[in-house]
N, C-alpha and C positions, 0 to 999 in steps of 0.2 A: 504493498501499501505506500502510494506515494506522500508526501507531508504538501501540508496545505500552503500558502503562502499566507500569513494571517493579515486582515484586516487591520489600517495602521491611521489612527484615531488618532490628530496631534491637536491640544487647547497648547498658546498662550497669552499666558496671562502676564499684561504689564503694571498688575501690583504694587505699590511698595511697601507696602505696612508688613505688618505678620500678626494674627493672620491677617486677614483683607479678602474686602468684598471682591476684589474684581476674582479672587479664588479661585473663593466660594463658589461664584457663578461658574466662573470656567467648569473647576470639578461638576454643576449640577446641572449641566450642560455635556458636558464629557459623557456621562452614568443617564443621562436620557437617551444621544447617541446607540452607547451601547444596549443599548435597551433591546433599542427598536432595530439596528442591525442587527440584537439576535433573538429576535424573535417573524422578523421579516427570511430573513432563511429558509429556506424549503428546503434544501439536502446537500448537498454537501455539504457540511456546515464549516464553516472558514471558525478560527480564529478572531478577538478581539482585540487585537492591547490599541488599550486607550497610554497616551506618556504628557503630560504637563510638563513647558518648561514656564519657569520662577523666571521672567529678565526681569530684576534687581538681581539676579545669583551672578548675570552677564555683565550688567551693566557696566562696570571698567575693562574690560575682554571687548564691546560693544566700539567707548567711547577710542581706546587703542586700534580698530583695527579698521574707525575709520580718520585714525589721523594714519598710522603707519602704510594701511592696503591688506596687512597681513593678523592672521583670526587666530586664537587662543585655540588650544586641542578642544576647547568646553566648546567651543562660540563656533569650532566646524562640524562641529554633531549636533547644536541643538539648528543649524542650519539645511545639513542634506537631515533630516529629523524630518523638517518642515514641506520641502518641496520633493521628503520623497512619499512624506503622508497622503491615503486616501484620503481623507476629507479634515479641513484644519475646521480651526475654534477660534476664532482673536476674540480678546475681552481688556484695554480698555478704561480705563478711571479718566476721567470728562478734566484734563487744565484746561483752562480761558479761551473753555466752550469747546474746546476739538479733542483729537488723541492727542497722552501725552511723548513727550518727548524722545523719550526710552523706545513708545511703543512705538511710535518713527522714525526712528535710527535704528533700528534691527528691522524693521522689515528694506528699509532707505538699502545693508545689508545682501540685501538679496537681486537678483538675476529681473527684471521684468521681464523675459516672459519665463522662469523654472515653476510660478504656478501657474501657468496658460490650463484654461482647463477643470484648476478644480473644486470642485466644489469647498462652498465657506461660512461659516456661522461667523456672523457678526455682534458683537454683544459691546456693554460700555454700559460703564457704575458711573454715579452722578446724588447728590447727596439730597437734588434738586431732582421736577421731575423735568421741569424748564429747558436743560443738556438732551430730554432725550433725539431728541436731531441731530444732534452726533455723528450717527447711523447714517442720519440719509445724507450729506454733503462735507464729511469727511467720510466714515467707513468706506461707502456703501462707491466713493469716486475713486477711491485708494486702492483699496483692490478691484475696483472693474479694468485699472491703471495697468497695476500687474493681472488681469488677466484670466485673474478666477471667476470664477462662476459663484457669488452668490446668493446661500438660497433665499427663498420671499421676509422668511421672518427672518426679523428681526431683531435681537432682543435688548430694551432696556430694565435696566435694577435701579431704584432709586431708592431712597433710605427708605420711606413708606413703605415700598414695594417688600420689599421684606419682611414675610407670616403676614400677610392680605393677598386676600382668597377675589379682591375684582368684587364687582358687580357687574349689575344691570348691565353697563355702558361697556367696560370695564372688562377685560384678561385677566385673571391675576395672574403673576407671575411662573407660581410652577406649572400653572397651561402653558403659556408661551414659551415657556422655556423643555414643554411635552414637545408640544410643536415642531417646533427651530431644531433642537434632535429630528422629529422623523420625517420633518425634507432632510438636514443633513446625509441621514441613515437612505434618506430610496435612494438620495445624485450618486452616493456611494453605489452602489445596490449596479446603478443603472435602468431605475425606475420612471426616473420623470422623462413627462416630453413638456415639449417649451408652450408657452403658449400661444406660436404663431402654429407649431404642426395642429398641436387640440384642435382648434380651431377650425381647419385643414382637414380631417376626423386623419394623417396617419399614423403610422403603429411608430410605436419607438425603433429610433436608427433609423427610417424613413429618409430620405434626402430629399427630398423634390423642391422642381425652381418654376416658380409660380409665376407667372405675366403678374405686370406690371398693373398692366389696366382690370384683370379679374382681383387683386390689389385692393383696386382702388372700387371697385363696384360692391365684393366683400363689407370694405369702410360702410357703401352708401346706409341714409339711414328711409326706412320702408313707408 
């Protein structure tokens, strides 16, 4: 019986404190992804390996690499883990209405083509819900530049979200974590369908060239 390569999920946490709500969110997203991956595999089940990379432990190495161009062994291993992962979870605290400098510095060290097509969950933590748009105006464009595929659900956790189950208008944090983890698991297993393909009734993995005139016609209102 041949050994099967495990599915590798890597979570990057840019939290600075210890314990850290950023690390806690990374752990919960990783656990939700692992749970869904384990449940969704039909046969020939593959093991699921989860690794969490704490950028606070690599801060000095990241700074040295930025000025010298030479990564330490630990930083090289972290970069390789991210680029070779089957799915990525990226979590940052909000600093000055954006991702932290440590978070950005780490991803500055990754070649801009190394994450091409890789499914990613983006997430952030902050003291107030007013900063939740950081996911859309900062993190999503960053990973679009890196050519990664961010799943539809992003997760922001304000201080008041921890321990809250939401209300009739807003999903609670646990629900959002489960949904994001499920989307990442489905993307890793190749079971997602793009919105355009779904609208055209195409199967997974099937490519088709649709004339521009037809695409315009499909958008017309009745």
